[in-house]
C-alpha positions as CSV (number, residue, x, y, z in Angstrom):
1,L,198.6,83.4,97.3
2,A,197.6,82.7,93.3
3,K,195.1,80.1,94.7
4,A,193.3,83.0,97.3
5,Q,192.9,85.4,94.3
6,G,190.3,83.1,93.8
7,D,189.2,82.1,96.9
8,Y,189.2,85.6,98.2
9,P,187.6,87.8,95.1
10,D,186.5,90.7,97.2
11,V,190.5,90.9,98.7
12,R,193.0,92.0,96.3
13,F,196.5,90.9,96.1
14,L,199.6,92.5,95.1
15,M,202.6,90.4,94.8
16,I,206.1,92.8,95.1
17,N,209.4,91.2,94.0
18,Q,212.2,92.6,95.2
19,G,216.1,93.0,93.5
20,E,215.2,90.3,90.8
21,T,214.9,91.1,86.9
22,V,212.1,90.7,85.0
23,H,213.2,87.8,83.3
24,T,214.1,85.7,86.6
25,V,210.6,86.6,87.7
26,E,208.9,85.7,84.2
27,A,210.7,82.3,84.3
28,F,209.9,81.5,88.1
29,V,206.2,82.3,87.7
30,Q,205.9,80.0,84.5
31,S,207.9,77.4,86.0
32,Q,205.5,77.2,89.2
33,G,202.5,77.4,86.9
34,L,201.7,80.5,88.6
35,E,199.2,83.3,87.8
36,F,199.1,86.8,89.7
37,D,196.7,89.6,88.8
38,D,199.2,92.1,90.4
39,L,203.0,91.6,90.3
40,L,205.2,94.3,90.6
41,L,208.7,94.3,90.4
42,D,210.8,96.5,92.8
43,P,214.8,96.1,91.2
44,A,216.1,98.4,93.6
45,S,214.7,97.2,97.1
46,Q,213.1,99.9,98.3
47,A,209.4,98.6,99.1
48,M,210.6,96.7,102.4
49,Q,212.4,99.6,103.9
50,A,209.1,101.6,102.9
51,A,206.6,99.2,104.2
52,G,209.1,98.6,107.5
53,A,209.3,95.4,106.9
54,R,212.2,93.8,108.6
55,A,212.4,90.5,106.2
56,L,211.2,88.6,103.2
57,P,209.1,87.0,103.0
58,T,206.7,89.7,104.6
59,T,202.6,89.5,103.8
60,L,200.9,93.0,104.9
61,F,197.4,93.2,105.2
62,F,195.7,96.7,104.4
63,D,192.3,97.5,105.0
64,T,190.0,99.1,102.7
65,N,191.2,102.6,103.6
66,G,194.8,101.9,103.4
67,R,195.5,101.3,106.7
68,L,198.2,98.8,107.8
69,V,196.3,96.6,109.9
70,D,198.2,93.7,110.3
71,A,201.6,91.9,109.2
72,H,203.1,88.2,109.1
73,L,206.8,87.2,108.7
74,G,207.8,84.5,107.2
75,E,205.8,81.8,105.3
76,L,201.9,82.1,105.1
77,T,199.8,79.3,105.5
78,A,196.2,79.0,104.0
79,A,194.9,78.9,107.8
80,R,196.6,82.3,108.8
81,L,195.8,83.8,105.6
82,H,192.1,82.8,106.3
83,D,192.2,83.8,110.0
84,T,193.6,87.1,109.0
85,L,191.3,88.2,106.7
86,Q,188.3,86.8,108.5
87,G,189.2,88.9,112.2
88,R,190.9,91.8,110.8
89,L,189.8,92.6,107.6
90,H,186.2,91.8,107.1
91,Q,183.2,92.0,109.7
92,P,182.0,89.0,111.2
93,P,179.1,86.9,109.5
94,A,175.9,88.2,110.9
95,P,174.3,85.7,112.5
96,R,171.6,83.4,110.2
97,T,168.2,83.7,111.2
98,H,165.7,80.9,110.6
């Protein structure tokens, strides 16, 4: 997802960590060489319940109107991310004319 931020500049990626301390999250992010534009902490682990997620990790996809349009439970591959972004969040590209 850190790489995807650069691959999809028109999509906003929001990471939420649940239940861990600032120190733990910062140490992990730094140890992995990750950089996220938006990383929030949820020390009380309320985000999962509020979003209706059943397990972690869960990736939620919202459209530009803030409506939940898709969810993925478990590890998210680059291919699945691409397919979801193209199929659910973006209009298909217009046919090219020569």
